[in-house]
C-alpha positions in Angstrom: 0.0 0.0 0.0 1.5 3.3 -1.0 0.3 6.6 0.5 1.0 9.6 -1.7 0.8 13.2 -0.7 1.4 16.3 -2.9 1.7 19.8 -1.6 1.9 22.2 -4.5 2.9 25.9 -4.8 4.8 26.2 -1.4 6.3 29.6 -1.4 9.7 28.3 -0.5 12.6 27.7 -2.8 13.1 23.9 -3.8 16.9 24.1 -2.8 16.0 25.0 0.8 13.2 22.3 1.1 15.6 19.7 -0.4 18.2 20.4 2.2 15.7 19.3 4.9 14.2 16.5 2.8 17.8 15.0 2.4 18.2 15.1 6.2 15.1 12.9 6.8 15.1 10.8 3.6 16.8 7.8 5.2 15.1 7.8 8.5 12.0 6.0 9.7 8.7 8.1 9.8 8.8 8.3 13.6 12.5 9.5 13.6 11.8 11.9 10.8 9.0 13.5 12.7 11.3 13.9 15.7 14.1 15.3 13.5 11.8 17.8 11.8 10.4 19.1 15.2 13.9 20.2 16.2 15.3 21.6 12.8 15.2 25.4 12.9 14.3 26.1 9.4 11.1 27.3 7.8 11.2 24.5 5.2 11.1 22.1 8.2 7.5 23.3 8.8 6.7 22.6 5.2 8.0 19.0 5.4 6.3 18.5 8.8 2.9 19.5 7.4 3.3 17.1 4.4 4.2 14.2 6.9 1.3 14.9 9.1 -1.0 15.0 6.1 0.3 11.6 4.9 -0.1 10.1 8.4 -3.6 11.4 8.6 -4.4 9.9 5.2 -2.9 6.6 6.1 -4.7 6.3 9.4 -8.1 7.6 8.1 -8.3 5.9 4.7 -6.3 2.7 5.2 -6.2 2.2 9.0 -2.4 2.1 9.1 -0.5 3.4 12.2 2.9 5.3 12.1 4.9 2.1 12.9 3.5 0.2 9.9 4.9 2.9 7.4 8.3 3.7 6.0 9.4 6.5 3.7 9.5 5.3 0.0 10.5 8.6 -1.6 10.6 12.4 -1.1 10.7 14.6 -4.2 10.9 18.4 -4.2 10.3 19.8 -7.6 10.1 23.4 -9.0 6.8 25.2 -9.0 5.7 28.4 -10.5 8.1 31.3 -10.8 6.9 34.8 -9.8 8.6 37.5 -11.7 9.0 40.8 -10.0 11.3 43.8 -10.4 13.1 46.3 -8.2 13.6 49.8 -9.3 17.2 50.9 -9.5 19.0 54.2 -10.4 18.8 55.8 -13.9 15.3 54.5 -14.5 16.4 50.9 -14.8 14.9 47.8 -13.2 16.5 44.5 -11.7 14.6 41.4 -12.0 13.5 39.4 -9.0 12.4 35.7 -9.4 10.4 34.3 -6.5 10.4 30.5 -6.6 7.7 28.0 -5.5 8.0 24.4 -5.1 6.0 21.1 -5.0 6.7 18.5 -2.5 5.7 14.8 -3.1 6.0 12.3 -0.3 5.4 8.7 -0.7 5.0 6.2 2.3 4.7 2.5 1.9 3.6 -0.2 4.3 6.3 -2.2 6.0 6.3 -5.7 5.0 6.1 -8.0 8.0 8.1 -11.3 7.3 6.8 -14.4 8.8 9.2 -15.5 11.6 10.8 -18.8 11.1 11.3 -21.0 14.1 14.8 -20.8 15.3 16.8 -23.9 14.9 19.0 -24.7 17.9 22.5 -25.7 16.9 24.5 -27.9 19.3 28.0 -26.8 19.8 30.4 -29.8 20.3 32.9 -29.2 22.8 36.4 -29.9 21.7 39.4 -31.2 23.6 40.4 -29.0 26.4 42.8 -26.4 25.3 45.4 -25.5 27.8 46.3 -21.8 28.1 49.6 -21.2 26.5 52.4 -20.7 29.0 54.3 -17.5 28.7 57.7 -17.7 27.5 60.4 -17.2 30.1 62.0 -13.9 29.9 65.8 -13.9 29.7 67.5 -10.9 30.8 71.0 -10.5 29.6 73.2 -8.1 31.3 75.2 -5.8 29.1 78.4 -4.3 30.2 79.2 -1.1 28.7 82.7 0.3 29.0 82.5 3.7 30.2 84.5 6.2 28.3 84.7 9.1 30.5 86.8 11.9 29.4 89.0 13.6 32.0 87.5 16.7 33.2 89.7 19.8 33.0 90.3 21.6 36.2 
């Protein structure tokens, strides 16, 4: 089961939203919500709204809880461009492009694998292994001939 949520024409640049989307893409849904709650970016609020909408759809339409879902994909695409201008000196104008974006979130149901009964494996004990004895340390005394130079007095 795939739950797909689309939020269109969000007045936030795609680059800024992608930064937050990349941070939560590999996380579980529950971990992603916790992460988005502490990120101090305006685009984190956009992503949080999309996640909440997806969870509400999953619960209401398909009776799925948060622990039964995982993130399949997050896409952030460009939306409409609003073109404005700023008046500058000598009667000229500089263009301003205000970007919008579309956020697409897909959640999928976690597949529960049937647990196979565990087979007990008997471990045969081998012959007793004696701990290795430490090699004896041999200390050889070295004699060094002292070569003292006579001191000048």
